[in-house]
C-alpha positions as CSV (number, residue, x, y, z in Angstrom):
1,X,0.0,0.0,0.0
2,X,1.3,3.5,-0.9
3,X,0.6,6.6,1.0
4,X,1.1,10.2,-0.1
5,X,3.6,11.8,2.3
6,X,3.5,15.6,2.7
7,X,6.3,17.9,3.8
8,X,7.7,21.4,3.1
9,X,4.7,22.4,1.0
10,X,5.1,19.5,-1.5
11,X,3.3,16.2,-1.9
12,X,5.6,13.1,-2.1
13,X,4.2,10.2,-4.1
14,X,6.1,7.0,-3.9
15,X,5.8,4.7,-6.9
16,X,7.5,1.5,-8.0
17,X,9.7,1.8,-11.1
18,X,11.8,-1.0,-12.5
19,X,12.0,-2.9,-9.2
20,X,13.1,0.1,-7.2
21,X,11.3,2.8,-5.4
22,X,10.9,6.2,-7.1
23,X,9.9,9.2,-5.0
24,X,8.2,11.9,-7.1
25,X,7.9,15.4,-5.9
26,X,4.7,17.3,-6.9
27,X,4.6,21.1,-6.9
28,X,2.6,22.8,-4.2
29,X,-1.1,22.7,-5.0
30,X,-0.8,19.8,-7.4
31,X,-2.6,16.6,-6.3
32,X,-1.5,13.1,-7.1
33,X,-3.1,11.6,-10.2
34,X,-5.3,8.5,-9.7
35,X,-6.6,7.4,-13.1
36,X,-9.0,4.5,-13.6
37,X,-10.2,3.1,-16.9
38,X,-13.5,4.3,-18.2
39,X,-13.6,2.3,-21.5
40,X,-11.3,1.0,-24.2
41,X,-11.5,-0.8,-27.6
42,X,-9.3,-1.9,-30.5
43,X,-9.2,-2.4,-34.3
44,X,-6.9,-5.5,-34.5
45,X,-3.6,-4.4,-32.9
46,X,-4.6,-0.7,-32.9
47,X,-6.2,0.4,-29.7
48,X,-7.3,3.2,-27.4
49,X,-8.0,3.6,-23.7
50,X,-9.9,6.4,-22.0
51,X,-9.2,6.9,-18.3
52,X,-10.5,9.4,-15.8
53,X,-8.8,11.1,-12.8
54,X,-11.6,12.3,-10.4
55,X,-9.1,13.9,-8.0
56,X,-8.0,16.4,-10.6
57,X,-11.0,16.3,-13.0
58,X,-8.7,15.1,-15.9
59,X,-9.0,12.6,-18.7
60,X,-6.1,10.5,-20.1
61,X,-6.4,9.1,-23.6
62,X,-4.0,6.6,-25.0
63,X,-3.9,5.5,-28.6
64,X,-1.4,3.0,-30.1
65,X,-0.5,0.0,-32.2
66,X,0.4,2.0,-35.4
67,X,2.6,4.9,-36.4
68,X,-0.2,6.2,-38.7
69,X,-2.5,9.0,-37.7
70,X,-5.3,8.0,-35.2
71,X,-8.3,9.8,-34.1
72,X,-10.9,9.4,-31.4
73,X,-14.2,11.3,-31.4
74,X,-16.7,11.7,-28.5
75,X,-20.4,12.6,-28.4
76,X,-21.6,10.8,-31.5
77,X,-20.9,7.7,-33.6
78,X,-21.0,9.6,-36.9
79,X,-18.4,12.1,-38.1
80,X,-20.4,15.3,-39.0
81,X,-20.4,17.7,-36.1
82,X,-18.5,15.5,-33.7
83,X,-15.6,16.6,-31.4
84,X,-12.4,14.7,-32.2
85,X,-8.8,14.5,-31.2
86,X,-6.4,13.5,-34.0
87,X,-2.8,12.5,-33.4
88,X,-0.2,12.5,-36.2
89,X,3.5,12.0,-36.3
90,X,6.4,13.4,-38.3
91,X,8.5,10.2,-37.9
92,X,9.9,11.3,-34.5
93,X,7.2,13.1,-32.5
94,X,3.5,13.1,-32.1
95,X,1.2,16.1,-32.4
96,X,-2.4,16.3,-31.4
97,X,-5.2,18.6,-32.7
98,X,-8.8,19.0,-31.7
99,X,-11.6,19.4,-34.3
100,X,-15.3,19.5,-34.9
101,X,-15.4,17.1,-37.8
102,X,-17.1,17.8,-41.1
103,X,-18.8,15.1,-43.1
104,X,-15.9,13.9,-45.2
105,X,-15.1,17.3,-46.5
106,X,-12.1,19.8,-46.2
107,X,-10.9,22.0,-44.7
108,X,-11.0,20.8,-41.1
109,X,-10.7,23.9,-38.8
110,X,-8.8,23.2,-35.5
111,X,-10.3,24.2,-32.2
112,X,-8.4,26.0,-29.4
113,X,-6.5,23.2,-27.6
114,X,-7.6,21.9,-24.3
115,X,-4.8,19.3,-24.2
116,X,-2.5,19.7,-21.2
117,X,0.1,17.1,-21.9
118,X,1.2,14.9,-24.8
119,X,3.8,12.1,-24.8
120,X,4.5,9.2,-27.0
121,X,6.9,7.0,-29.1
122,X,7.0,6.5,-32.8
123,X,8.1,2.9,-33.5
124,X,5.8,1.2,-36.1
125,X,3.3,-1.2,-34.5
126,X,4.8,-0.4,-31.1
127,X,3.9,3.3,-31.4
128,X,1.9,4.8,-28.6
129,X,0.7,8.3,-27.7
130,X,-0.9,9.5,-24.5
131,X,-2.5,12.9,-23.9
132,X,-4.4,14.5,-21.0
133,X,-7.1,17.1,-21.0
134,X,-9.7,18.4,-18.5
135,X,-13.2,16.8,-18.1
136,X,-14.6,20.1,-19.1
137,X,-12.5,21.9,-21.6
138,X,-12.2,25.7,-21.8
139,X,-13.2,25.8,-25.5
140,X,-17.0,25.6,-25.6
141,X,-16.9,23.3,-28.7
142,X,-14.7,20.7,-27.0
143,X,-16.5,17.6,-25.6
144,X,-17.6,17.8,-22.0
145,X,-17.1,14.3,-20.5
146,X,-19.5,15.1,-17.6
147,X,-22.7,15.7,-19.5
148,X,-24.0,12.4,-20.8
149,X,-25.1,9.1,-19.2
150,X,-23.1,7.3,-21.8
151,X,-20.3,8.5,-24.0
152,X,-20.7,7.7,-27.7
153,X,-17.3,7.3,-29.4
154,X,-15.6,6.6,-32.7
155,X,-12.0,5.5,-33.3
156,X,-10.3,5.8,-36.7
157,X,-6.9,4.9,-38.0
158,X,-5.3,6.4,-41.2
159,X,-3.1,4.9,-43.9
160,X,-0.4,7.5,-43.5
161,X,1.4,9.1,-40.5
162,X,-0.1,12.6,-41.3
163,X,-3.8,13.2,-41.8
164,X,-4.3,14.1,-45.4
165,X,-7.3,14.2,-47.7
166,X,-7.5,10.4,-47.8
167,X,-10.2,8.7,-45.7
168,X,-9.5,6.6,-42.7
169,X,-8.2,3.0,-43.3
170,X,-10.1,1.4,-40.4
171,X,-12.9,2.6,-38.1
172,X,-15.0,1.4,-35.2
173,X,-17.5,3.0,-32.9
174,X,-19.4,2.3,-29.7
175,X,-20.4,3.8,-26.4
176,X,-18.9,3.7,-23.0
177,X,-20.2,4.6,-19.5
178,X,-19.9,8.2,-18.4
179,X,-17.2,9.2,-15.9
180,X,-20.0,9.8,-13.4
181,X,-21.2,6.2,-13.6
182,X,-17.7,4.9,-13.3
183,X,-16.8,7.1,-10.4
184,X,-19.9,6.1,-8.5
185,X,-18.8,2.4,-8.4
């Protein structure tokens, strides 16, 4: 069992890393993150996971299994008018952009970003990218994860590393429980 130790205005969070104990120092006012999985799915080896941190009201979204562009949309199982996060890579680094999707038309106009952090690796099928953003984003067009009883989602994977005019190569959709339902368990 781990405990958060406090001292000198900082929170100390012990965590296991590679068989040893790592002591992470969090800045004053920053609370330890405690994520739990809300839902996940895959298209073959390509996958996504959506996790929630109720302590800090944050969402963590992980996508991986390919070095091609990937996108996840929330609020609807159809493209037109749906909030989406698309991740692309330049062969070394990932980038993430938020959109309200059109119906298979161009141009796609980016939204103001609500993404707080972005990290990942580009390594073919072993590629993975993780981003975090608030439950309620500052941009009024961004998806609010607290509004619905269920969260409709769509997950798409492209044929190229950069989102171009070509359509997605693979696509799946479904719905997951809301963060309120999960947190109430």
